[in-house]
C-alpha positions as CSV (number, residue, x, y, z in Angstrom):
1,M,20.7,-16.1,20.5
2,Q,17.4,-14.2,20.2
3,L,17.7,-10.8,18.5
4,K,15.3,-8.0,19.4
5,F,14.8,-5.1,17.1
6,N,13.4,-1.7,17.9
7,R,13.8,1.9,16.9
8,Q,15.5,2.9,20.1
9,T,18.5,0.6,19.5
10,A,18.6,1.1,15.7
11,F,21.1,4.0,16.0
12,A,23.7,1.4,16.7
13,I,24.6,1.0,13.1
14,E,25.6,4.6,12.9
15,R,28.6,3.9,15.0
16,G,31.9,3.0,13.5
17,P,33.4,-0.5,13.4
18,V,34.0,-2.4,16.6
19,I,37.7,-2.1,17.4
20,G,39.8,-4.2,19.6
21,S,40.1,-7.7,18.2
22,P,42.7,-9.1,15.8
23,C,39.9,-9.5,13.2
24,D,39.9,-5.7,12.8
25,L,43.4,-5.8,11.4
26,L,42.3,-7.7,8.3
27,P,42.3,-5.3,5.2
28,R,38.8,-6.1,4.0
29,G,37.3,-6.8,7.4
30,C,36.7,-10.1,9.1
31,R,34.2,-12.7,8.0
32,C,34.3,-14.9,11.1
33,A,31.0,-16.2,12.5
34,M,30.9,-13.6,15.3
35,H,31.4,-10.6,12.9
36,R,28.9,-12.0,10.4
37,R,26.3,-12.0,13.1
38,R,27.2,-8.4,14.0
39,L,26.9,-7.3,10.4
40,F,23.6,-9.1,10.1
41,S,22.3,-7.6,13.3
42,A,23.3,-4.1,12.2
43,A,21.6,-4.6,8.9
44,L,18.3,-5.5,10.5
45,L,18.6,-2.7,13.0
46,G,19.2,-0.3,10.2
47,A,16.2,-1.6,8.4
48,G,13.9,-0.3,11.1
49,L,15.0,3.3,10.6
50,T,12.2,5.2,8.8
51,G,13.8,8.7,9.0
52,A,10.9,11.1,8.6
53,M,12.8,13.7,6.6
54,P,10.8,16.5,5.1
55,S,10.8,17.1,1.3
56,F,11.8,20.7,1.1
57,G,10.4,22.6,-1.8
58,R,8.0,19.9,-2.8
59,E,4.3,20.9,-3.1
60,G,1.8,18.5,-1.7
61,V,1.6,16.2,1.3
62,E,4.6,15.2,3.3
63,V,5.1,11.7,4.7
64,G,8.0,9.9,6.3
65,R,10.7,8.0,4.4
66,Q,9.9,4.5,3.5
67,S,10.8,1.9,6.1
68,R,14.0,0.1,5.3
69,F,12.5,-3.2,6.3
70,A,11.1,-3.3,2.8
71,Q,14.6,-3.6,1.5
72,L,14.9,-7.1,3.1
73,V,12.8,-8.7,0.5
74,P,12.9,-8.3,-3.4
75,A,10.1,-6.1,-4.8
76,S,10.1,-8.1,-8.0
77,Q,9.2,-11.3,-6.2
78,I,6.4,-9.7,-4.2
79,E,5.0,-8.2,-7.4
80,E,5.2,-11.5,-9.1
81,A,3.4,-13.3,-6.3
82,A,0.7,-10.6,-6.3
83,S,0.2,-10.9,-10.0
84,G,-0.3,-14.6,-9.7
85,Q,-2.8,-14.2,-6.9
86,Y,-4.7,-11.5,-8.7
87,L,-5.0,-13.7,-11.8
88,Q,-6.2,-16.6,-9.7
89,L,-8.9,-14.3,-8.1
90,Q,-10.0,-13.2,-11.6
91,Q,-10.2,-16.8,-12.8
92,Q,-12.3,-17.8,-9.8
93,A,-14.6,-14.9,-10.2
94,A,-15.0,-15.6,-14.0
95,Q,-16.0,-19.1,-13.2
96,K,-18.8,-17.8,-11.0
97,D,-19.8,-15.1,-13.5
98,A,-18.7,-12.6,-10.9
99,L,-16.0,-10.8,-13.0
100,A,-17.5,-7.8,-14.8
101,P,-16.5,-7.6,-18.5
102,G,-14.5,-4.8,-20.0
103,N,-17.5,-3.2,-21.6
104,D,-19.4,-2.9,-18.3
105,P,-20.0,0.9,-17.7
106,Q,-18.6,0.7,-14.2
107,V,-15.4,-1.0,-15.4
108,R,-15.0,1.7,-18.0
109,R,-15.5,4.2,-15.3
110,L,-12.9,2.7,-12.9
111,R,-10.3,2.3,-15.7
112,A,-10.8,5.9,-16.8
113,I,-10.2,7.2,-13.3
114,A,-7.2,4.9,-12.9
115,Q,-5.7,6.2,-16.1
116,R,-5.8,9.7,-14.8
117,L,-4.2,8.8,-11.5
118,I,-1.4,6.5,-12.7
119,P,0.9,9.2,-14.2
120,Y,1.1,10.8,-10.8
121,T,2.2,7.6,-9.1
122,Y,5.7,7.7,-10.6
123,D,6.9,10.4,-8.2
124,W,6.1,8.1,-5.3
125,N,7.6,4.9,-6.6
126,E,9.8,4.7,-9.7
127,R,8.9,1.1,-10.2
128,A,5.3,2.1,-11.0
129,R,6.4,3.1,-14.5
130,Q,7.0,-0.6,-15.3
131,W,4.0,-2.0,-13.5
132,N,1.4,-3.7,-15.6
133,W,-1.5,-1.8,-14.1
134,E,-4.9,-3.6,-14.1
135,V,-8.4,-2.7,-12.9
136,S,-11.0,-5.4,-12.2
137,L,-14.6,-5.1,-10.9
138,F,-15.9,-8.0,-9.0
139,R,-19.7,-8.5,-8.6
140,S,-20.1,-8.8,-4.9
141,P,-22.1,-6.9,-2.3
142,Q,-19.0,-6.4,-0.2
143,I,-17.9,-2.9,0.5
144,N,-14.3,-3.4,-0.4
145,A,-11.5,-2.4,-2.7
146,F,-7.7,-3.0,-2.8
147,C,-4.6,-2.5,-4.9
148,M,-2.0,-5.3,-4.7
149,P,1.8,-4.8,-5.3
150,G,2.5,-4.1,-8.9
151,G,-0.6,-2.1,-9.5
152,K,-3.3,-4.8,-9.4
153,I,-6.5,-2.9,-8.5
154,A,-9.8,-4.5,-7.5
155,F,-13.2,-2.9,-6.7
156,F,-16.2,-4.8,-5.5
157,S,-19.6,-3.7,-6.9
158,G,-21.0,-3.3,-3.4
159,I,-18.8,-0.3,-2.6
160,L,-20.0,1.6,-5.7
161,Q,-23.6,0.5,-5.4
162,S,-24.2,0.8,-1.7
163,L,-22.4,4.1,-1.2
164,Q,-23.5,5.6,-4.6
165,L,-20.0,7.0,-5.0
166,S,-19.2,10.0,-7.2
167,D,-16.1,9.9,-9.4
168,D,-14.3,12.1,-6.9
169,E,-15.1,9.7,-4.1
170,V,-14.0,6.7,-6.3
171,A,-10.7,8.6,-6.9
172,M,-10.2,9.0,-3.2
173,I,-10.6,5.2,-2.6
174,M,-8.5,4.3,-5.6
175,G,-5.7,6.8,-4.7
176,H,-5.7,5.4,-1.1
177,E,-5.4,1.8,-2.3
178,M,-2.7,2.7,-4.9
179,A,-0.8,4.4,-2.1
180,H,-0.5,1.2,-0.2
181,A,1.2,-0.4,-3.2
182,L,3.3,2.7,-4.0
183,R,4.6,2.9,-0.4
184,E,5.2,-0.8,-0.5
185,H,3.4,-1.5,2.8
186,A,3.1,-5.2,2.0
187,R,6.8,-5.5,1.3
188,E,7.5,-3.7,4.5
189,R,5.3,-6.1,6.5
190,M,7.0,-9.1,4.9
191,G,10.4,-7.6,5.6
192,K,9.5,-7.2,9.3
193,S,8.2,-10.7,9.4
194,A,11.4,-12.0,7.8
195,A,13.5,-10.0,10.2
196,T,11.8,-11.0,13.4
197,N,9.9,-14.3,12.9
198,I,11.6,-16.6,10.4
199,G,14.7,-17.5,12.4
200,A,18.1,-18.9,11.6
201,N,17.4,-20.3,8.1
202,L,16.3,-16.8,6.9
203,M,19.2,-15.3,8.7
204,S,21.6,-17.4,6.6
205,S,19.7,-16.6,3.4
206,L,19.9,-12.8,4.1
207,L,23.6,-13.2,4.4
208,G,23.7,-14.5,0.9
209,F,23.2,-18.3,1.3
210,G,19.8,-19.1,0.3
211,N,16.0,-18.8,0.5
212,V,14.5,-15.3,0.6
213,G,12.6,-16.1,-2.6
214,N,10.9,-19.1,-1.1
215,T,10.0,-17.1,2.0
216,V,8.5,-14.3,-0.1
217,L,6.5,-16.8,-2.3
218,G,5.2,-18.4,0.8
219,M,4.0,-15.1,2.2
220,G,2.6,-14.1,-1.2
221,S,-0.4,-16.3,-0.6
222,Q,-1.3,-14.0,2.3
223,L,-1.3,-10.8,0.3
224,L,-5.0,-10.4,0.4
225,S,-5.2,-10.9,4.1
226,L,-2.6,-8.4,5.2
227,T,-3.8,-5.6,7.4
228,W,-2.1,-2.2,7.8
229,S,-1.0,-0.2,10.8
230,R,-2.6,3.1,11.7
231,D,0.5,4.8,10.3
232,D,0.1,2.9,7.0
233,E,-3.5,4.0,6.7
234,S,-2.7,7.6,7.5
235,E,0.1,7.6,5.0
236,A,-2.2,6.1,2.3
237,D,-4.9,8.7,3.0
238,S,-2.4,11.5,2.5
239,V,-0.7,10.1,-0.6
240,G,-4.1,9.1,-2.1
241,L,-5.5,12.6,-1.5
242,E,-2.6,14.1,-3.4
243,L,-2.9,11.6,-6.3
244,A,-6.6,12.4,-6.7
245,A,-6.1,16.1,-6.5
246,R,-3.3,16.2,-9.1
247,A,-5.6,14.1,-11.4
248,G,-8.4,16.7,-11.2
249,Y,-10.6,15.1,-8.6
250,D,-11.9,17.2,-5.7
251,P,-10.0,16.3,-2.5
252,R,-13.0,17.5,-0.4
253,A,-14.7,14.3,-1.6
254,G,-12.6,12.5,1.0
255,I,-14.9,14.1,3.6
256,T,-18.1,13.1,2.0
257,L,-16.7,9.6,1.4
258,W,-15.9,9.0,5.0
259,K,-19.3,10.3,6.1
260,K,-20.9,7.7,3.8
261,M,-18.6,5.1,5.2
262,G,-19.6,6.1,8.7
263,A,-23.3,5.7,7.8
264,A,-22.6,2.3,6.1
265,S,-20.8,1.0,9.2
266,K,-23.8,1.3,11.4
267,G,-25.0,-2.2,12.3
268,R,-22.5,-4.5,10.7
269,Q,-19.0,-3.4,9.8
270,P,-18.1,-3.3,6.1
271,E,-15.0,-5.4,5.3
272,W,-13.2,-2.4,3.8
273,L,-13.6,-0.6,7.1
274,S,-12.6,-3.5,9.4
275,T,-8.9,-2.7,9.4
276,H,-9.2,1.1,9.0
277,P,-9.2,3.8,11.8
278,A,-12.4,5.6,12.7
279,G,-14.0,7.8,10.1
280,S,-14.0,10.9,12.4
281,T,-10.2,10.6,12.7
282,R,-9.9,10.3,8.9
283,I,-12.0,13.3,8.3
284,R,-10.0,15.5,10.7
285,D,-6.8,14.3,9.0
286,I,-8.2,15.1,5.5
287,E,-9.3,18.5,6.6
288,S,-5.8,19.3,7.9
289,N,-4.3,18.2,4.6
290,L,-6.7,20.1,2.3
291,P,-4.5,23.2,2.3
292,N,-1.7,21.1,0.9
293,V,-3.6,19.7,-2.0
294,E,-6.3,22.2,-2.9
295,P,-3.8,24.3,-4.9
296,L,-2.9,21.2,-6.9
297,F,-6.6,20.6,-7.6
298,D,-7.2,24.2,-8.5
299,R,-4.5,24.0,-11.3
300,A,-5.3,20.4,-12.4
301,A,-7.1,19.7,-15.7
302,R,-10.6,18.3,-15.0
303,P,-11.6,14.9,-16.2
304,P,-13.1,15.2,-19.7
305,Q,-16.0,12.8,-18.8
306,R,-18.1,12.2,-15.7
307,F,-19.7,8.9,-14.9
308,E,-22.9,8.0,-13.0
309,P,-22.8,5.5,-10.1
310,P,-24.6,2.2,-10.7
311,A,-28.3,2.0,-9.8
312,P,-28.8,1.4,-6.0
313,R,-29.8,-2.0,-4.9
314,T,-33.5,-2.5,-4.2
315,G,-35.8,-5.0,-2.7
316,R,-34.5,-7.7,-0.5
317,N,-30.9,-7.1,-1.6
318,A,-30.9,-3.6,-0.3
319,E,-29.3,-3.6,3.1
């Protein structure tokens, strides 16, 4: 039997138990094959409910409730897989002398900005309190940055150097990437894949018989290649804007950042932009969210130190 999942049919789990068979007379419910399938189907349908409920009385941005698809896979295993992949990336970069050392001025800069943002992540994901946050700078001309599950942050020197980012603009990027991890977009994607693509073996395991861990570890190797939906990106923009504002970084820098990104995208498309919506759309969304975060910025303590961007590339390396 092929199961199809969509939001229009997800309301089915809100109904009461199916009545009318002898199985319903059992005191703790039936565990026959037919009813196990119904329970499993209901669980998957329920996982698709995102329930965009507003946060009354909360100051800042509003986003929808996290997708319940994320609940289909263990957060701890995804974070473990991400940690292993991040370590492998660091080791490979170190072998090529492409991992900037801790005393590099730009590494100190990135880590200082991260330390200001991290305390404001806890309201968005309680697990973030236990994450072993890390920040690495990779020497590469790529215009790219990411944050893996569990707080593993990476910046590529090209995004700092080519765009000559201010601290406020760096905070916008870092907050955006942190938001993907906090909102568990990778976990959600894996949950959807598990629910719709894996098949009968995973179906059995989700019922308590086996192999979710192996499935997650297999998907873990794909963490760096995951792409986000437009809704994911919009959510990360909003949450990142708030994180930066609470940490004392000017949220209006989101506008200057995306103007720089737009200029950089002329000709060939930077990797960091390849999976992101158009800059003009981002700027409009940021402008609409500014009234929600500017009061937070106005009250926030300012960073005690400001850093300069790296020297721009020159000569044949400047593109």
